[in-house]
N, C-alpha and C positions, 0 to 999 in steps of 0.2 A: 889117312888110309890111302897110300899111294895106289893110283890106278882106279880108285873107286869114287873120285870126286864127281859130284853131279854138275851138269851144265846149268849155269845160273845167269849167263850174260844175255841169252836169247832163248826163244821158245825151242824146246827140244824136238818139236815136230815140224814146224813151218819156218823157223828161223826169225820170226818177228821179234822186234825189240819193244813193242808196245803191248800194254795190257797184261803184263806178266804177273798174274795174281794166283797162280796155282802151282803146286809142286807134285810131280808125278814120281812116286817111288818106282813104278814099273819102268818108266822111261829114264829114270835117274836124271831128271831135268825139271826146270821150271817150264810152265806152259802158259800160253796166252789165252785170252777169253774164248777165242774161236776153237782152240784145240783141246781145252780142258774137258775132262769127263767128270761125272758126278762123284766117282770114288777118289779123285785127286784132292789133295789137301789144300786149303786156302793158305796163301803166304802173303804177308804184308810187304810193302816196299822196304820197310826197315829191316825185316828179316832177310829178304832177298839180297839187299845191299850188304848186309853183315856177312852172309854166306859168301858172296862174291869177294869181299875183303879177306875173309879167312882163307879161302881157297887159293887166292892169287897173291897173297902177301908172303914175304920172307918169314921164316919161322920166328925170328927175333921180333918181328913186328905184330904178330898175331894178337897179342894181348894189349896192344897199345891204343885201344878204342873202347868206348863205353856205349852201352845200349840200355834202354829203359827195361823195367821188369817185365812188361808185356812181351817185348821182343825176345828177351832172354827165355821166357817160358815157351814161346813159339819155337825158337831155335832148339830148345831141349826136346820138345815134342817131336819135331821133324827129325832130329838126330836119332832119337830112340827108334822111331819107326824105320828110318833109312838103314841104320846099322843092323837092326834085327832082320829086316827083309834081305839086305845084301848078304849077310853072313849065312842066311838059310839057303841061298843059292838059287 
């Protein structure tokens, strides 16, 4: 979804690269421990790194990695909420 990619390399509020364990649909970004709110979604390091890979890879390379079932479920959950919220405007 061109133009709708979330910020996943650093905190979308303060820019920190540490403690990125939340995903904010509102901010369209990952958040650090200090900036997260209770309504933000938890995100594991594996899911965050997978999102980073998917967003920043060439199209031909997107499916060239594997993740475990837990990360896959987490990515699917985040995708569903992100897409629904983003499309609602």
